[in-house]
Chimera marker file (.cmm) of the C-alpha trace (Angstrom):
<marker_set name="trace">
<marker id="1" x="-0.094" y="-0.098" z="0.087" r="1" g="1" b="0" radius="0.5"/>
<marker id="2" x="1.248" y="3.782" z="-0.945" r="1" g="1" b="0" radius="0.5"/>
<marker id="3" x="2.313" y="5.517" z="2.256" r="1" g="1" b="0" radius="0.5"/>
<marker id="4" x="-0.043" y="8.478" z="2.715" r="1" g="1" b="0" radius="0.5"/>
<marker id="5" x="2.440" y="10.983" z="3.653" r="1" g="1" b="0" radius="0.5"/>
<marker id="6" x="4.277" y="10.895" z="0.190" r="1" g="1" b="0" radius="0.5"/>
<marker id="7" x="2.986" y="14.474" z="-0.466" r="1" g="1" b="0" radius="0.5"/>
<marker id="8" x="4.723" y="15.512" z="2.644" r="1" g="1" b="0" radius="0.5"/>
<marker id="9" x="8.425" y="16.093" z="1.428" r="1" g="1" b="0" radius="0.5"/>
<marker id="10" x="11.383" y="15.159" z="3.266" r="1" g="1" b="0" radius="0.5"/>
<marker id="11" x="12.942" y="18.320" z="4.627" r="1" g="1" b="0" radius="0.5"/>
<marker id="12" x="15.199" y="19.515" z="7.055" r="1" g="1" b="0" radius="0.5"/>
<marker id="13" x="14.032" y="21.996" z="10.202" r="1" g="1" b="0" radius="0.5"/>
<marker id="14" x="16.923" y="22.856" z="12.465" r="1" g="1" b="0" radius="0.5"/>
<marker id="15" x="19.351" y="19.871" z="12.588" r="1" g="1" b="0" radius="0.5"/>
<marker id="16" x="16.827" y="17.466" z="11.994" r="1" g="1" b="0" radius="0.5"/>
<marker id="17" x="15.296" y="15.348" z="8.653" r="1" g="1" b="0" radius="0.5"/>
<marker id="18" x="11.946" y="14.908" z="9.044" r="1" g="1" b="0" radius="0.5"/>
<marker id="19" x="10.540" y="12.406" z="6.856" r="1" g="1" b="0" radius="0.5"/>
<marker id="20" x="7.673" y="9.631" z="6.704" r="1" g="1" b="0" radius="0.5"/>
<marker id="21" x="8.310" y="6.484" z="8.554" r="1" g="1" b="0" radius="0.5"/>
<marker id="22" x="9.698" y="3.656" z="6.587" r="1" g="1" b="0" radius="0.5"/>
<marker id="23" x="9.644" y="-0.241" z="7.061" r="1" g="1" b="0" radius="0.5"/>
<marker id="24" x="13.243" y="-0.009" z="8.198" r="1" g="1" b="0" radius="0.5"/>
<marker id="25" x="12.337" y="2.409" z="11.026" r="1" g="1" b="0" radius="0.5"/>
<marker id="26" x="10.265" y="-0.141" z="12.721" r="1" g="1" b="0" radius="0.5"/>
<marker id="27" x="13.451" y="-1.038" z="15.699" r="1" g="1" b="0" radius="0.5"/>
<marker id="28" x="13.329" y="2.877" z="16.191" r="1" g="1" b="0" radius="0.5"/>
<marker id="29" x="9.711" y="3.139" z="16.338" r="1" g="1" b="0" radius="0.5"/>
<marker id="30" x="9.642" y="0.409" z="19.057" r="1" g="1" b="0" radius="0.5"/>
<marker id="31" x="12.695" y="1.977" z="21.108" r="1" g="1" b="0" radius="0.5"/>
<marker id="32" x="10.540" y="5.483" z="20.875" r="1" g="1" b="0" radius="0.5"/>
<marker id="33" x="7.445" y="3.832" z="21.933" r="1" g="1" b="0" radius="0.5"/>
<marker id="34" x="8.877" y="1.735" z="24.892" r="1" g="1" b="0" radius="0.5"/>
<marker id="35" x="11.020" y="4.804" z="26.010" r="1" g="1" b="0" radius="0.5"/>
<marker id="36" x="7.477" y="6.774" z="25.985" r="1" g="1" b="0" radius="0.5"/>
<marker id="37" x="5.941" y="4.042" z="27.929" r="1" g="1" b="0" radius="0.5"/>
<marker id="38" x="8.700" y="3.672" z="30.668" r="1" g="1" b="0" radius="0.5"/>
<marker id="39" x="8.550" y="7.592" z="31.167" r="1" g="1" b="0" radius="0.5"/>
<marker id="40" x="4.911" y="7.295" z="31.678" r="1" g="1" b="0" radius="0.5"/>
<marker id="41" x="5.151" y="4.301" z="34.158" r="1" g="1" b="0" radius="0.5"/>
<marker id="42" x="7.450" y="6.613" z="36.292" r="1" g="1" b="0" radius="0.5"/>
<marker id="43" x="4.700" y="9.313" z="36.532" r="1" g="1" b="0" radius="0.5"/>
<marker id="44" x="1.883" y="7.046" z="37.255" r="1" g="1" b="0" radius="0.5"/>
<marker id="45" x="2.507" y="3.306" z="37.562" r="1" g="1" b="0" radius="0.5"/>
<marker id="46" x="-0.911" y="2.694" z="38.471" r="1" g="1" b="0" radius="0.5"/>
<marker id="47" x="-1.979" y="4.030" z="35.019" r="1" g="1" b="0" radius="0.5"/>
<marker id="48" x="0.400" y="2.984" z="32.564" r="1" g="1" b="0" radius="0.5"/>
<marker id="49" x="2.579" y="-0.018" z="31.477" r="1" g="1" b="0" radius="0.5"/>
<marker id="50" x="5.356" y="-0.850" z="29.590" r="1" g="1" b="0" radius="0.5"/>
<marker id="51" x="3.859" y="-2.960" z="26.524" r="1" g="1" b="0" radius="0.5"/>
<marker id="52" x="5.167" y="-6.406" z="25.324" r="1" g="1" b="0" radius="0.5"/>
<marker id="53" x="8.495" y="-5.463" z="22.912" r="1" g="1" b="0" radius="0.5"/>
<marker id="54" x="7.229" y="-7.966" z="20.285" r="1" g="1" b="0" radius="0.5"/>
<marker id="55" x="3.543" y="-6.789" z="20.578" r="1" g="1" b="0" radius="0.5"/>
<marker id="56" x="4.846" y="-3.122" z="19.709" r="1" g="1" b="0" radius="0.5"/>
<marker id="57" x="7.078" y="-4.545" z="16.847" r="1" g="1" b="0" radius="0.5"/>
<marker id="58" x="3.905" y="-6.289" z="15.150" r="1" g="1" b="0" radius="0.5"/>
<marker id="59" x="1.897" y="-3.042" z="15.490" r="1" g="1" b="0" radius="0.5"/>
<marker id="60" x="4.297" y="-1.016" z="13.629" r="1" g="1" b="0" radius="0.5"/>
<marker id="61" x="5.279" y="-3.733" z="11.148" r="1" g="1" b="0" radius="0.5"/>
<marker id="62" x="1.587" y="-3.703" z="10.112" r="1" g="1" b="0" radius="0.5"/>
<marker id="63" x="0.885" y="-0.218" z="10.079" r="1" g="1" b="0" radius="0.5"/>
<marker id="64" x="4.067" y="1.651" z="8.582" r="1" g="1" b="0" radius="0.5"/>
<marker id="65" x="3.390" y="2.336" z="5.086" r="1" g="1" b="0" radius="0.5"/>
<marker id="66" x="-0.264" y="3.415" z="5.631" r="1" g="1" b="0" radius="0.5"/>
<marker id="67" x="-0.038" y="5.039" z="9.167" r="1" g="1" b="0" radius="0.5"/>
<marker id="68" x="0.330" y="8.716" z="9.207" r="1" g="1" b="0" radius="0.5"/>
<marker id="69" x="3.924" y="8.604" z="11.090" r="1" g="1" b="0" radius="0.5"/>
<marker id="70" x="6.712" y="11.194" z="10.753" r="1" g="1" b="0" radius="0.5"/>
<marker id="71" x="10.406" y="10.395" z="12.004" r="1" g="1" b="0" radius="0.5"/>
<marker id="72" x="13.028" y="13.131" z="13.111" r="1" g="1" b="0" radius="0.5"/>
<marker id="73" x="16.503" y="12.117" z="11.894" r="1" g="1" b="0" radius="0.5"/>
<marker id="74" x="19.924" y="13.564" z="13.274" r="1" g="1" b="0" radius="0.5"/>
<marker id="75" x="22.886" y="12.041" z="11.999" r="1" g="1" b="0" radius="0.5"/>
<marker id="76" x="21.232" y="8.918" z="10.555" r="1" g="1" b="0" radius="0.5"/>
<marker id="77" x="19.609" y="8.308" z="13.631" r="1" g="1" b="0" radius="0.5"/>
<marker id="78" x="15.796" y="8.002" z="14.209" r="1" g="1" b="0" radius="0.5"/>
<marker id="79" x="15.318" y="10.028" z="17.078" r="1" g="1" b="0" radius="0.5"/>
<marker id="80" x="11.743" y="11.098" z="17.699" r="1" g="1" b="0" radius="0.5"/>
<marker id="81" x="8.255" y="10.651" z="15.874" r="1" g="1" b="0" radius="0.5"/>
<marker id="82" x="4.845" y="11.977" z="15.522" r="1" g="1" b="0" radius="0.5"/>
<marker id="83" x="1.854" y="10.126" z="14.844" r="1" g="1" b="0" radius="0.5"/>
<marker id="84" x="-1.686" y="11.503" z="13.465" r="1" g="1" b="0" radius="0.5"/>
<marker id="85" x="-4.574" y="9.411" z="14.579" r="1" g="1" b="0" radius="0.5"/>
<marker id="86" x="-7.580" y="10.479" z="12.717" r="1" g="1" b="0" radius="0.5"/>
<marker id="87" x="-10.778" y="10.664" z="14.649" r="1" g="1" b="0" radius="0.5"/>
<marker id="88" x="-14.324" y="9.731" z="13.287" r="1" g="1" b="0" radius="0.5"/>
<marker id="89" x="-16.564" y="12.832" z="13.141" r="1" g="1" b="0" radius="0.5"/>
<marker id="90" x="-19.252" y="12.926" z="15.722" r="1" g="1" b="0" radius="0.5"/>
<marker id="91" x="-22.494" y="11.402" z="14.625" r="1" g="1" b="0" radius="0.5"/>
<marker id="92" x="-25.297" y="13.509" z="13.686" r="1" g="1" b="0" radius="0.5"/>
<marker id="93" x="-27.456" y="13.080" z="16.801" r="1" g="1" b="0" radius="0.5"/>
<marker id="94" x="-24.505" y="14.450" z="18.991" r="1" g="1" b="0" radius="0.5"/>
<marker id="95" x="-24.387" y="18.604" z="19.389" r="1" g="1" b="0" radius="0.5"/>
<marker id="96" x="-20.651" y="18.918" z="18.234" r="1" g="1" b="0" radius="0.5"/>
<marker id="97" x="-20.027" y="20.902" z="15.271" r="1" g="1" b="0" radius="0.5"/>
<marker id="98" x="-18.625" y="17.802" z="12.639" r="1" g="1" b="0" radius="0.5"/>
<marker id="99" x="-15.077" y="18.839" z="11.733" r="1" g="1" b="0" radius="0.5"/>
<marker id="100" x="-12.171" y="16.350" z="10.981" r="1" g="1" b="0" radius="0.5"/>
<marker id="101" x="-10.056" y="15.774" z="13.995" r="1" g="1" b="0" radius="0.5"/>
<marker id="102" x="-6.955" y="14.010" z="14.617" r="1" g="1" b="0" radius="0.5"/>
<marker id="103" x="-5.047" y="12.985" z="18.152" r="1" g="1" b="0" radius="0.5"/>
<marker id="104" x="-1.044" y="13.677" z="17.803" r="1" g="1" b="0" radius="0.5"/>
<marker id="105" x="1.377" y="11.691" z="19.526" r="1" g="1" b="0" radius="0.5"/>
<marker id="106" x="4.953" y="12.864" z="19.584" r="1" g="1" b="0" radius="0.5"/>
<marker id="107" x="7.909" y="11.152" z="21.277" r="1" g="1" b="0" radius="0.5"/>
<marker id="108" x="11.417" y="12.310" z="21.457" r="1" g="1" b="0" radius="0.5"/>
<marker id="109" x="14.152" y="10.245" z="23.187" r="1" g="1" b="0" radius="0.5"/>
<marker id="110" x="15.452" y="12.205" z="26.158" r="1" g="1" b="0" radius="0.5"/>
<marker id="111" x="19.293" y="12.949" z="24.699" r="1" g="1" b="0" radius="0.5"/>
<marker id="112" x="17.632" y="15.090" z="21.884" r="1" g="1" b="0" radius="0.5"/>
<marker id="113" x="14.662" y="16.938" z="23.777" r="1" g="1" b="0" radius="0.5"/>
<marker id="114" x="15.398" y="20.806" z="23.740" r="1" g="1" b="0" radius="0.5"/>
<marker id="115" x="17.053" y="20.777" z="20.275" r="1" g="1" b="0" radius="0.5"/>
<marker id="116" x="13.922" y="21.656" z="18.442" r="1" g="1" b="0" radius="0.5"/>
<marker id="117" x="13.313" y="18.147" z="17.200" r="1" g="1" b="0" radius="0.5"/>
<marker id="118" x="9.550" y="17.854" z="19.070" r="1" g="1" b="0" radius="0.5"/>
<marker id="119" x="8.828" y="21.023" z="17.412" r="1" g="1" b="0" radius="0.5"/>
<marker id="120" x="9.701" y="20.076" z="13.928" r="1" g="1" b="0" radius="0.5"/>
<marker id="121" x="7.529" y="16.783" z="14.263" r="1" g="1" b="0" radius="0.5"/>
<marker id="122" x="4.795" y="18.768" z="15.423" r="1" g="1" b="0" radius="0.5"/>
<marker id="123" x="4.951" y="21.095" z="12.546" r="1" g="1" b="0" radius="0.5"/>
<marker id="124" x="5.135" y="18.260" z="10.141" r="1" g="1" b="0" radius="0.5"/>
<marker id="125" x="2.448" y="16.545" z="11.871" r="1" g="1" b="0" radius="0.5"/>
<marker id="126" x="-0.097" y="19.481" z="11.346" r="1" g="1" b="0" radius="0.5"/>
<marker id="127" x="1.137" y="19.511" z="7.507" r="1" g="1" b="0" radius="0.5"/>
<marker id="128" x="0.010" y="15.921" z="7.224" r="1" g="1" b="0" radius="0.5"/>
<marker id="129" x="-3.172" y="16.359" z="9.320" r="1" g="1" b="0" radius="0.5"/>
<marker id="130" x="-4.209" y="19.759" z="7.187" r="1" g="1" b="0" radius="0.5"/>
<marker id="131" x="-3.185" y="17.301" z="4.039" r="1" g="1" b="0" radius="0.5"/>
<marker id="132" x="-6.130" y="15.225" z="5.283" r="1" g="1" b="0" radius="0.5"/>
<marker id="133" x="-8.830" y="17.987" z="5.749" r="1" g="1" b="0" radius="0.5"/>
<marker id="134" x="-8.147" y="17.865" z="9.757" r="1" g="1" b="0" radius="0.5"/>
<marker id="135" x="-9.246" y="20.990" z="11.080" r="1" g="1" b="0" radius="0.5"/>
<marker id="136" x="-8.278" y="20.631" z="14.840" r="1" g="1" b="0" radius="0.5"/>
<marker id="137" x="-5.702" y="18.566" z="16.408" r="1" g="1" b="0" radius="0.5"/>
<marker id="138" x="-5.888" y="17.066" z="19.961" r="1" g="1" b="0" radius="0.5"/>
<marker id="139" x="-2.823" y="16.555" z="21.954" r="1" g="1" b="0" radius="0.5"/>
<marker id="140" x="-4.046" y="14.108" z="25.108" r="1" g="1" b="0" radius="0.5"/>
<marker id="141" x="-1.774" y="14.788" z="27.582" r="1" g="1" b="0" radius="0.5"/>
<marker id="142" x="-1.598" y="13.199" z="31.398" r="1" g="1" b="0" radius="0.5"/>
<marker id="143" x="-2.064" y="16.272" z="33.472" r="1" g="1" b="0" radius="0.5"/>
<marker id="144" x="0.978" y="15.325" z="35.692" r="1" g="1" b="0" radius="0.5"/>
<marker id="145" x="3.218" y="15.412" z="32.824" r="1" g="1" b="0" radius="0.5"/>
<marker id="146" x="4.287" y="18.850" z="33.095" r="1" g="1" b="0" radius="0.5"/>
<marker id="147" x="7.084" y="18.737" z="30.443" r="1" g="1" b="0" radius="0.5"/>
<marker id="148" x="4.501" y="17.475" z="27.946" r="1" g="1" b="0" radius="0.5"/>
<marker id="149" x="1.870" y="20.124" z="28.941" r="1" g="1" b="0" radius="0.5"/>
<marker id="150" x="4.772" y="22.569" z="28.836" r="1" g="1" b="0" radius="0.5"/>
<marker id="151" x="5.688" y="21.496" z="25.304" r="1" g="1" b="0" radius="0.5"/>
<marker id="152" x="2.482" y="21.296" z="23.728" r="1" g="1" b="0" radius="0.5"/>
<marker id="153" x="1.672" y="24.988" z="25.100" r="1" g="1" b="0" radius="0.5"/>
<marker id="154" x="4.379" y="26.220" z="23.690" r="1" g="1" b="0" radius="0.5"/>
<marker id="155" x="3.439" y="24.792" z="20.552" r="1" g="1" b="0" radius="0.5"/>
<marker id="156" x="0.068" y="26.682" z="20.379" r="1" g="1" b="0" radius="0.5"/>
<marker id="157" x="-2.094" y="24.044" z="22.044" r="1" g="1" b="0" radius="0.5"/>
<marker id="158" x="-4.473" y="25.050" z="25.000" r="1" g="1" b="0" radius="0.5"/>
<marker id="159" x="-7.012" y="23.339" z="27.011" r="1" g="1" b="0" radius="0.5"/>
<marker id="160" x="-10.536" y="22.532" z="25.628" r="1" g="1" b="0" radius="0.5"/>
<marker id="161" x="-12.460" y="20.928" z="28.463" r="1" g="1" b="0" radius="0.5"/>
<marker id="162" x="-11.661" y="18.890" z="30.947" r="1" g="1" b="0" radius="0.5"/>
<marker id="163" x="-11.694" y="15.012" z="30.765" r="1" g="1" b="0" radius="0.5"/>
<marker id="164" x="-12.717" y="13.354" z="34.360" r="1" g="1" b="0" radius="0.5"/>
<marker id="165" x="-12.422" y="9.978" z="35.269" r="1" g="1" b="0" radius="0.5"/>
<marker id="166" x="-13.724" y="7.679" z="37.928" r="1" g="1" b="0" radius="0.5"/>
<marker id="167" x="-12.114" y="4.077" z="38.106" r="1" g="1" b="0" radius="0.5"/>
<marker id="168" x="-13.976" y="1.353" z="39.211" r="1" g="1" b="0" radius="0.5"/>
<marker id="169" x="-12.462" y="-1.157" z="41.745" r="1" g="1" b="0" radius="0.5"/>
<link id1="1" id2="2" r="1" g="1" b="0" radius="0.2"/>
<link id1="2" id2="3" r="1" g="1" b="0" radius="0.2"/>
<link id1="3" id2="4" r="1" g="1" b="0" radius="0.2"/>
<link id1="4" id2="5" r="1" g="1" b="0" radius="0.2"/>
<link id1="5" id2="6" r="1" g="1" b="0" radius="0.2"/>
<link id1="6" id2="7" r="1" g="1" b="0" radius="0.2"/>
<link id1="7" id2="8" r="1" g="1" b="0" radius="0.2"/>
<link id1="8" id2="9" r="1" g="1" b="0" radius="0.2"/>
<link id1="9" id2="10" r="1" g="1" b="0" radius="0.2"/>
<link id1="10" id2="11" r="1" g="1" b="0" radius="0.2"/>
<link id1="11" id2="12" r="1" g="1" b="0" radius="0.2"/>
<link id1="12" id2="13" r="1" g="1" b="0" radius="0.2"/>
<link id1="13" id2="14" r="1" g="1" b="0" radius="0.2"/>
<link id1="14" id2="15" r="1" g="1" b="0" radius="0.2"/>
<link id1="15" id2="16" r="1" g="1" b="0" radius="0.2"/>
<link id1="16" id2="17" r="1" g="1" b="0" radius="0.2"/>
<link id1="17" id2="18" r="1" g="1" b="0" radius="0.2"/>
<link id1="18" id2="19" r="1" g="1" b="0" radius="0.2"/>
<link id1="19" id2="20" r="1" g="1" b="0" radius="0.2"/>
<link id1="20" id2="21" r="1" g="1" b="0" radius="0.2"/>
<link id1="21" id2="22" r="1" g="1" b="0" radius="0.2"/>
<link id1="22" id2="23" r="1" g="1" b="0" radius="0.2"/>
<link id1="23" id2="24" r="1" g="1" b="0" radius="0.2"/>
<link id1="24" id2="25" r="1" g="1" b="0" radius="0.2"/>
<link id1="25" id2="26" r="1" g="1" b="0" radius="0.2"/>
<link id1="26" id2="27" r="1" g="1" b="0" radius="0.2"/>
<link id1="27" id2="28" r="1" g="1" b="0" radius="0.2"/>
<link id1="28" id2="29" r="1" g="1" b="0" radius="0.2"/>
<link id1="29" id2="30" r="1" g="1" b="0" radius="0.2"/>
<link id1="30" id2="31" r="1" g="1" b="0" radius="0.2"/>
<link id1="31" id2="32" r="1" g="1" b="0" radius="0.2"/>
<link id1="32" id2="33" r="1" g="1" b="0" radius="0.2"/>
<link id1="33" id2="34" r="1" g="1" b="0" radius="0.2"/>
<link id1="34" id2="35" r="1" g="1" b="0" radius="0.2"/>
<link id1="35" id2="36" r="1" g="1" b="0" radius="0.2"/>
<link id1="36" id2="37" r="1" g="1" b="0" radius="0.2"/>
<link id1="37" id2="38" r="1" g="1" b="0" radius="0.2"/>
<link id1="38" id2="39" r="1" g="1" b="0" radius="0.2"/>
<link id1="39" id2="40" r="1" g="1" b="0" radius="0.2"/>
<link id1="40" id2="41" r="1" g="1" b="0" radius="0.2"/>
<link id1="41" id2="42" r="1" g="1" b="0" radius="0.2"/>
<link id1="42" id2="43" r="1" g="1" b="0" radius="0.2"/>
<link id1="43" id2="44" r="1" g="1" b="0" radius="0.2"/>
<link id1="44" id2="45" r="1" g="1" b="0" radius="0.2"/>
<link id1="45" id2="46" r="1" g="1" b="0" radius="0.2"/>
<link id1="46" id2="47" r="1" g="1" b="0" radius="0.2"/>
<link id1="47" id2="48" r="1" g="1" b="0" radius="0.2"/>
<link id1="48" id2="49" r="1" g="1" b="0" radius="0.2"/>
<link id1="49" id2="50" r="1" g="1" b="0" radius="0.2"/>
<link id1="50" id2="51" r="1" g="1" b="0" radius="0.2"/>
<link id1="51" id2="52" r="1" g="1" b="0" radius="0.2"/>
<link id1="52" id2="53" r="1" g="1" b="0" radius="0.2"/>
<link id1="53" id2="54" r="1" g="1" b="0" radius="0.2"/>
<link id1="54" id2="55" r="1" g="1" b="0" radius="0.2"/>
<link id1="55" id2="56" r="1" g="1" b="0" radius="0.2"/>
<link id1="56" id2="57" r="1" g="1" b="0" radius="0.2"/>
<link id1="57" id2="58" r="1" g="1" b="0" radius="0.2"/>
<link id1="58" id2="59" r="1" g="1" b="0" radius="0.2"/>
<link id1="59" id2="60" r="1" g="1" b="0" radius="0.2"/>
<link id1="60" id2="61" r="1" g="1" b="0" radius="0.2"/>
<link id1="61" id2="62" r="1" g="1" b="0" radius="0.2"/>
<link id1="62" id2="63" r="1" g="1" b="0" radius="0.2"/>
<link id1="63" id2="64" r="1" g="1" b="0" radius="0.2"/>
<link id1="64" id2="65" r="1" g="1" b="0" radius="0.2"/>
<link id1="65" id2="66" r="1" g="1" b="0" radius="0.2"/>
<link id1="66" id2="67" r="1" g="1" b="0" radius="0.2"/>
<link id1="67" id2="68" r="1" g="1" b="0" radius="0.2"/>
<link id1="68" id2="69" r="1" g="1" b="0" radius="0.2"/>
<link id1="69" id2="70" r="1" g="1" b="0" radius="0.2"/>
<link id1="70" id2="71" r="1" g="1" b="0" radius="0.2"/>
<link id1="71" id2="72" r="1" g="1" b="0" radius="0.2"/>
<link id1="72" id2="73" r="1" g="1" b="0" radius="0.2"/>
<link id1="73" id2="74" r="1" g="1" b="0" radius="0.2"/>
<link id1="74" id2="75" r="1" g="1" b="0" radius="0.2"/>
<link id1="75" id2="76" r="1" g="1" b="0" radius="0.2"/>
<link id1="76" id2="77" r="1" g="1" b="0" radius="0.2"/>
<link id1="77" id2="78" r="1" g="1" b="0" radius="0.2"/>
<link id1="78" id2="79" r="1" g="1" b="0" radius="0.2"/>
<link id1="79" id2="80" r="1" g="1" b="0" radius="0.2"/>
<link id1="80" id2="81" r="1" g="1" b="0" radius="0.2"/>
<link id1="81" id2="82" r="1" g="1" b="0" radius="0.2"/>
<link id1="82" id2="83" r="1" g="1" b="0" radius="0.2"/>
<link id1="83" id2="84" r="1" g="1" b="0" radius="0.2"/>
<link id1="84" id2="85" r="1" g="1" b="0" radius="0.2"/>
<link id1="85" id2="86" r="1" g="1" b="0" radius="0.2"/>
<link id1="86" id2="87" r="1" g="1" b="0" radius="0.2"/>
<link id1="87" id2="88" r="1" g="1" b="0" radius="0.2"/>
<link id1="88" id2="89" r="1" g="1" b="0" radius="0.2"/>
<link id1="89" id2="90" r="1" g="1" b="0" radius="0.2"/>
<link id1="90" id2="91" r="1" g="1" b="0" radius="0.2"/>
<link id1="91" id2="92" r="1" g="1" b="0" radius="0.2"/>
<link id1="92" id2="93" r="1" g="1" b="0" radius="0.2"/>
<link id1="93" id2="94" r="1" g="1" b="0" radius="0.2"/>
<link id1="94" id2="95" r="1" g="1" b="0" radius="0.2"/>
<link id1="95" id2="96" r="1" g="1" b="0" radius="0.2"/>
<link id1="96" id2="97" r="1" g="1" b="0" radius="0.2"/>
<link id1="97" id2="98" r="1" g="1" b="0" radius="0.2"/>
<link id1="98" id2="99" r="1" g="1" b="0" radius="0.2"/>
<link id1="99" id2="100" r="1" g="1" b="0" radius="0.2"/>
<link id1="100" id2="101" r="1" g="1" b="0" radius="0.2"/>
<link id1="101" id2="102" r="1" g="1" b="0" radius="0.2"/>
<link id1="102" id2="103" r="1" g="1" b="0" radius="0.2"/>
<link id1="103" id2="104" r="1" g="1" b="0" radius="0.2"/>
<link id1="104" id2="105" r="1" g="1" b="0" radius="0.2"/>
<link id1="105" id2="106" r="1" g="1" b="0" radius="0.2"/>
<link id1="106" id2="107" r="1" g="1" b="0" radius="0.2"/>
<link id1="107" id2="108" r="1" g="1" b="0" radius="0.2"/>
<link id1="108" id2="109" r="1" g="1" b="0" radius="0.2"/>
<link id1="109" id2="110" r="1" g="1" b="0" radius="0.2"/>
<link id1="110" id2="111" r="1" g="1" b="0" radius="0.2"/>
<link id1="111" id2="112" r="1" g="1" b="0" radius="0.2"/>
<link id1="112" id2="113" r="1" g="1" b="0" radius="0.2"/>
<link id1="113" id2="114" r="1" g="1" b="0" radius="0.2"/>
<link id1="114" id2="115" r="1" g="1" b="0" radius="0.2"/>
<link id1="115" id2="116" r="1" g="1" b="0" radius="0.2"/>
<link id1="116" id2="117" r="1" g="1" b="0" radius="0.2"/>
<link id1="117" id2="118" r="1" g="1" b="0" radius="0.2"/>
<link id1="118" id2="119" r="1" g="1" b="0" radius="0.2"/>
<link id1="119" id2="120" r="1" g="1" b="0" radius="0.2"/>
<link id1="120" id2="121" r="1" g="1" b="0" radius="0.2"/>
<link id1="121" id2="122" r="1" g="1" b="0" radius="0.2"/>
<link id1="122" id2="123" r="1" g="1" b="0" radius="0.2"/>
<link id1="123" id2="124" r="1" g="1" b="0" radius="0.2"/>
<link id1="124" id2="125" r="1" g="1" b="0" radius="0.2"/>
<link id1="125" id2="126" r="1" g="1" b="0" radius="0.2"/>
<link id1="126" id2="127" r="1" g="1" b="0" radius="0.2"/>
<link id1="127" id2="128" r="1" g="1" b="0" radius="0.2"/>
<link id1="128" id2="129" r="1" g="1" b="0" radius="0.2"/>
<link id1="129" id2="130" r="1" g="1" b="0" radius="0.2"/>
<link id1="130" id2="131" r="1" g="1" b="0" radius="0.2"/>
<link id1="131" id2="132" r="1" g="1" b="0" radius="0.2"/>
<link id1="132" id2="133" r="1" g="1" b="0" radius="0.2"/>
<link id1="133" id2="134" r="1" g="1" b="0" radius="0.2"/>
<link id1="134" id2="135" r="1" g="1" b="0" radius="0.2"/>
<link id1="135" id2="136" r="1" g="1" b="0" radius="0.2"/>
<link id1="136" id2="137" r="1" g="1" b="0" radius="0.2"/>
<link id1="137" id2="138" r="1" g="1" b="0" radius="0.2"/>
<link id1="138" id2="139" r="1" g="1" b="0" radius="0.2"/>
<link id1="139" id2="140" r="1" g="1" b="0" radius="0.2"/>
<link id1="140" id2="141" r="1" g="1" b="0" radius="0.2"/>
<link id1="141" id2="142" r="1" g="1" b="0" radius="0.2"/>
<link id1="142" id2="143" r="1" g="1" b="0" radius="0.2"/>
<link id1="143" id2="144" r="1" g="1" b="0" radius="0.2"/>
<link id1="144" id2="145" r="1" g="1" b="0" radius="0.2"/>
<link id1="145" id2="146" r="1" g="1" b="0" radius="0.2"/>
<link id1="146" id2="147" r="1" g="1" b="0" radius="0.2"/>
<link id1="147" id2="148" r="1" g="1" b="0" radius="0.2"/>
<link id1="148" id2="149" r="1" g="1" b="0" radius="0.2"/>
<link id1="149" id2="150" r="1" g="1" b="0" radius="0.2"/>
<link id1="150" id2="151" r="1" g="1" b="0" radius="0.2"/>
<link id1="151" id2="152" r="1" g="1" b="0" radius="0.2"/>
<link id1="152" id2="153" r="1" g="1" b="0" radius="0.2"/>
<link id1="153" id2="154" r="1" g="1" b="0" radius="0.2"/>
<link id1="154" id2="155" r="1" g="1" b="0" radius="0.2"/>
<link id1="155" id2="156" r="1" g="1" b="0" radius="0.2"/>
<link id1="156" id2="157" r="1" g="1" b="0" radius="0.2"/>
<link id1="157" id2="158" r="1" g="1" b="0" radius="0.2"/>
<link id1="158" id2="159" r="1" g="1" b="0" radius="0.2"/>
<link id1="159" id2="160" r="1" g="1" b="0" radius="0.2"/>
<link id1="160" id2="161" r="1" g="1" b="0" radius="0.2"/>
<link id1="161" id2="162" r="1" g="1" b="0" radius="0.2"/>
<link id1="162" id2="163" r="1" g="1" b="0" radius="0.2"/>
<link id1="163" id2="164" r="1" g="1" b="0" radius="0.2"/>
<link id1="164" id2="165" r="1" g="1" b="0" radius="0.2"/>
<link id1="165" id2="166" r="1" g="1" b="0" radius="0.2"/>
<link id1="166" id2="167" r="1" g="1" b="0" radius="0.2"/>
<link id1="167" id2="168" r="1" g="1" b="0" radius="0.2"/>
<link id1="168" id2="169" r="1" g="1" b="0" radius="0.2"/>
</marker_set>
């Protein structure tokens, strides 16, 4: 299947080459997902987990080539990724104005943070989303993840409602 990011040119932003993910990037994508999971487990071990590496690998093997994933490469190494996940429009019976929306998930390896890599990935994700008719992007951030809240806030994201939860025992 053709990569839906082909309209997104490879381009350099700062020191990073931003490009669509390819099959050869699967090991790096797995590394990024697991690093992100470990960081979240440190924040809230009762909410987050580190998934099985083989399951993560299988997922990326299945989706690379048709998922909306961009990677950031520095000196030939994939050090970050941004995934755009298209959301369904609200059904006709709901009160929300129908508009194309997406979630964005960004991760940059710790040793490469603060160098503009994440900002370049978010900018790429916005272009990818716009090319698919998306008019609003959500970054669902765990409130205790202050670094992520600050990062996305600096990128122009702001609060939109409050998500409340109540766990059952």
